[in-house]
N, C-alpha and C positions, 0 to 999 in steps of 0.2 A: 532636441529631438525627443518626442514622447513615444517610447517603445512600449508595446504590449506583447507579451508572449502568450500565444494561444495554443494549447495542446488539445488534440482531438483523439479520443480513444477509438478502438476498433469498431464499435457499433455505430459511431458517428460517421464512419467512412465505408460502411458495408454495402451501400447501393448508390447508384447515380443520384437518386432523389435525396438521400442523406447527405451526400457530398455537395449537392446543390444548396442545401440548407447551410452547410459549413461555408461555402463560398459567399453566401449572403451575410453571414456573421463577420467574415473577414472584410468584406466590402463596407459594411456598416462601421467597423472600427476605423477604416481609412477615412470614411466620410466625417467621422468625429475628430479627425486630426491626429490619429495614432499611426505609428509605423508598426504594423503587425509582423512578428516573427512566428511562423507556424511550425509546430512539432507534431508529427503524426506517429501513431501506432500502426501495427499491421492490421489489415482488414479483418473484421469479424472476430469470431471466437472459435473454440475447438470444433472441428468438423467442417468449418468453412474452408474453402480451397486454399486461401493464402494466410490463414491464421498461424500464429507461432506454434501452437500445439500440433497443428496439422503437419507443419514442416518437421517438427521433432519426430512424430510418428512415422513420417515418410522415410526419414533417414534410418530410424531404428528397425525398419522392416528389412533393411539390407545389412545392418550391422548394429546389434544391440548395445555395443559399447563403442560408439564412434569417437574419433579423435576430437578433443575439445576445440581445437583450432578449426577443423572442418565443420563442426556443429555450429560454431559462431558464424562462419562464412555463410552457411545455409540460412540461419535464422535472420541474418541481416536482410535477406531478400524480401521478407514480408513488408518491411518499412519502405524499401525501394519501390515496390509495386504501388503501395498506397500513396507515397509521396509524388511519384511521377504522374499518377492518375489525377491527384488533386491539383498539382501545379498546372497540368494541361487543361483541366476543367476551369481553373481560374483564368488562364490565358484566353480560353474560348469566350469568357465573359468580359474580355478586355481589362482584366486585372493582371498587370505584368507580374510574373512569378517565376521562380527558379528553384528547382530541386537541388538539395545538397545532402550528400551522405554525412554521417557523423564526422568522418575525417575531413571532408571539405568544409564543414562548419567549424573546424578548429578544435574539436573535442578530443583531448588527450587523456588517456587512462593509464592505469597500471596494467600489467600483463596477465591479470587473473581472468582467464577465459570463463564466460558464462556468468560471471558475477564481478565484473570489473568496477573499480571506483574511478571517478573522474579526478584527475590530478590538477588540470588547469585547462583553460579555454583560450585559444588565439582567435579573437573576434574580427580580425581584419577583413576577411571576405564578407562576413555578415554586414559589417559597417559600410562596405562599398556598395552592396546591393541596396541597403536601406537609403543611402545617400542618393542612389539612382532611382528611388521611388519604386523599387522592385520588392515583391514579397518573398523572402526566403522560406522555402518549405523544407524543413530539416527532418531527416530520419531520426526518430527517437530510438532509445534503447541501445545505442551503439556509439563507438568511438574508435580510436586507433591508439595503440600503445606507442611508447617512445621508440620502440624497435620497429615500428611500421606495421604491426600486425593488427588486423581488425578484431575488436573485442565487443562483447555485448554486456549489458549492465544488470542482467538478472530481472526477475519479475518486478513489474512496476517501473522498469527502467525509463520509459518515455516520460513519466512524471519527473524523474530525476533529471533527465535531459532538459526539460522545460524550466525547472527551477534553476539549474546551473546557468542556462542561457540568460534567464532573467537577472541573475546576479551579475554575470559578465557584462551585460548590456545596460545595467542599471535601469531595468524596466520599471514602469509605473506600477504594473501589476502582472502577475502570471495567472492566466485563466485556465483551469483544468476543466475541459468540457467532457461530459460523460452522458450516460443515459438516465441519470437521476438528477433531481433538482438541486441537490446540495447535500449537506451533512444532516442526518436525521438523528433524533434522540434514540431511535432503535430501528431495526430492520422493518420497514413498512409491510413487508410480506408476512411478518409475524404479528406485529402490533398495529392494529388498525388506526389508533389515534397517535401514532408516532408523529412528531412535530419537526418541521424544518427549522434549523437554527440559522438565524440571520447572521450571527457573528460568533467566532470561537477563537480562542488563543492558539498559538502554535503548540504549546504544551498539551492542551486538551486534544487537538486533532492527532498529534503524535501518539498519545496514549490510546485513543480509539483505534487508530490504524494498527498499532502493534497488537491490540487485543482482538483483531478480527474484522473490523470495519474495513471495507475494501474501496473506499472512495478515493484515497490517495496514498501513495507510498510514503512511509515515515522518513525515508532518506531524503526525499524531495522537500519535505517540511523542514528538516534540519538544515538543509542548504539555504533555503529561503530565510529561515529564522536568523541565521548568522549574519545576514546582510540587511535584515529588516525589510525584505521585499514582500509585500502583501500577496497572498494567494486568494483566488476565488474558485470554489467548486460549483460548477454550473451545469445545466442541462443544455445539450445541443438542440433539443426539441421543445424547449419552453422559453418564454421571454423573461422569466424572473431573474433577479440578480444573484440567486443562489446563496451560498454561505461564504462570507468573508473570513479569511484566516489571517489574523494580525494581532498585535498587542495593543495597537492604538489606531485611531482614525481621526481625521480632521472634522471637527464640528463646524458650527457657524463661525464666520470670521476666522480668527487665528487660533481658536480654541482647539486643543488636542484632547479628544475623548479617550480615556483608557478603557480597553475592553477587559472586563473583570472575568477571572476564573469563576466557574460555577461550582457549587457544592457537589452536585451530580450533573454531569453533562449528558451522559447517555449510557445505554446498556448494549453491550455487544457480546459476541460469542465466537467460539471455535468449535466446530461440530464433529471432527473426526479424530478423536484421541483414544489412546489405550493407556491404562494405568498399570504400573508395575509396583507390587509391594514385596519387599524383601526382608525377611526376618533374619536378624543377626544371631542365628542359633549355632554358629560355628566359631566358638570362642578362640580356637587355636589358629583361626585364619588371620594372617598378618595383614594389617592395613586393609581391612575389609572395605571401608568406604572408598579408598583410593582405587582398589581393584575394580569395583563396580563402574566408576565413572571413567577410568582409563579404558576399560573394555568398550564402553559406549563411544568414547572419543576415537579409538582406533578404527572402529567400524563406521565412523562418520555419521553416527546417529545423534541427532539433536535431542536433548532432554530439557524438560520444562517442569514447572510446578513442583519444585524439588523440596522435600522435607527429609532432613537427616536427623534422626533421634538415636539415643543410646541403644534402643532395642530393634530399630527397623529403619529402612530407607524406603521412601515412596517418591515416585516421579512419574511423569507422563511422557509419551512419545507419540508421534503421528501413528494412527492406526495401522498404516501400511508397513510400519517398521516394527510392530509389536512382536510378531513371531520371530523375526531376526534377532531382536534384542534378547528374547528368552533363550534362543539357541546359543548365542554368544556367551551369555552368563552360565548356562548349563555346562558349556565347554570348560569353564574354570570352577566347576563344582559349586555354583551358586544357583539356587532354584527359586525364582520369583513366582508369585501368584500374578496372573495376567487377567485384567478386566477390560474387555473390549467394549465398544459402543458407549464411550464416554464423551462428554462435552464440557468445555469450560465456559462459564458465563461470567462476564466481568462487569462490575459497576465502576464507571470511570468518572472521576471528578477531581479536578486539580486543586480545589479548595477544601478537600475533606480533612487535610492534615490537622490534627489536634481537635477536631470536632467530635465530641462524644456522641455515642448512640447510633452511628452509621452502621456498624456491624450488627447491632441489635436489630435494626430495621431490616437488614438483609436476611438475617436468620428468621425473623418474624414473617417476612413475606413468603419465604420458601416453606416454612413450617405450616402456615395457614393453608397452603396448597398440597401439603403432605409430600413434599419433595425432599428426599434424603440428600444431605450434603456428604459426598464421598471424601472430600478433601477441601481445604480452604487455604488462602494465603492473602497477603496484602502488601502494598507499598504505600508511599505517601500520596499516590494519586489513584490507586486501584484497590478494589477488593475482588478476589477471584473465588469462585465456587465451582468445584467439579461435581457434575451430576450425571446421571444416566442420560444417554442420548434421547431416549423416549420422553424424558422430562424437560428437555431443553427449552422448547417453545413456551411451555407453561411457566418455566422459571423466568424467561425474559419478560413475558407479559406481567407476571406477578411483581417483579422488581420495578418495571416501568410504572405500574400503577402505585406501588408503595411510595415511590419518590415523586409521584404526581408530575411526571415529565410531559404528559400530554397537555398540561395547562400552560398557557403563555406566561 
């Protein structure tokens, strides 16, 4: 049995016309001898009637701090609506289909409401439907805890559902259908000559996703990578093959072609950050560093881009948490300087480790455009630069040009 998992995002399901295109894609997969398992997101995006953010706002109008359990119950309705609509539209085109909630699809999670992790999958019902030549249409983003409570998987959860089902069913490939043609070397809304990548390794796409690229959730990539299930990022509205995510592919005959990591794969960004700078000018303060980060942890504020030095601490938070972070630190007699309107620009390349001159080229690119670097950091696959938000787009373009990513 050749199984293909096909995940369709909210924009792919937002209208009868878009869903008709989705039905054609599913029918074509069946024609090619595949057994499709379809995973759906909620219809549309924020402000659309059934989008996840719309449902969150609806509940918070009556209770700003709703019960996590009830919030998850409401959020699961978005995928129910899109799943029933799609399965019904398939049936109207004489493609047998059956909607399944996450629970009925056998997706078992931990009990962490709103950000649950999948523990295991019981694929029996899915296998029965596939054996009967029926297309299972599965609600993404949700499962059920071992205690029987409905849970949701957090942002990007439908990608995670698709990858986990791909592993459980030993799929040939997991197709992530969205409104872009695949993984690009940079955001095409900023960089005119951004190029579509034909193939990319799991490691590279994980790093791009973690640093701001929104084409696929990194948790989904990690699940697929563990089992070696290929992913493809494709457009619902174009006929191209998109971007293959794998470590190898079959060439002519029995040859296996290894997909190489690139020196620089792409440039990405996070646009809504605030920077906190804290001078250690209180020598009598016991465990200063510990006090700062424990205060952030107690307030459930995520910190990033952390530099701890003998005389100061610097880190970033999401802009919406900036004032709260300052107030919390002020309450324990620590007084940071706060810089709003910051953005992190990341140069991602899984093969940059040990290669001299990469940082020099980053600094050169930004210096040539007179863009000050507020803070920098690196790992074996990334170099990050914090810049002012007003400089972000110029920084992305400058780095894309410096590393000649627009060339094939």
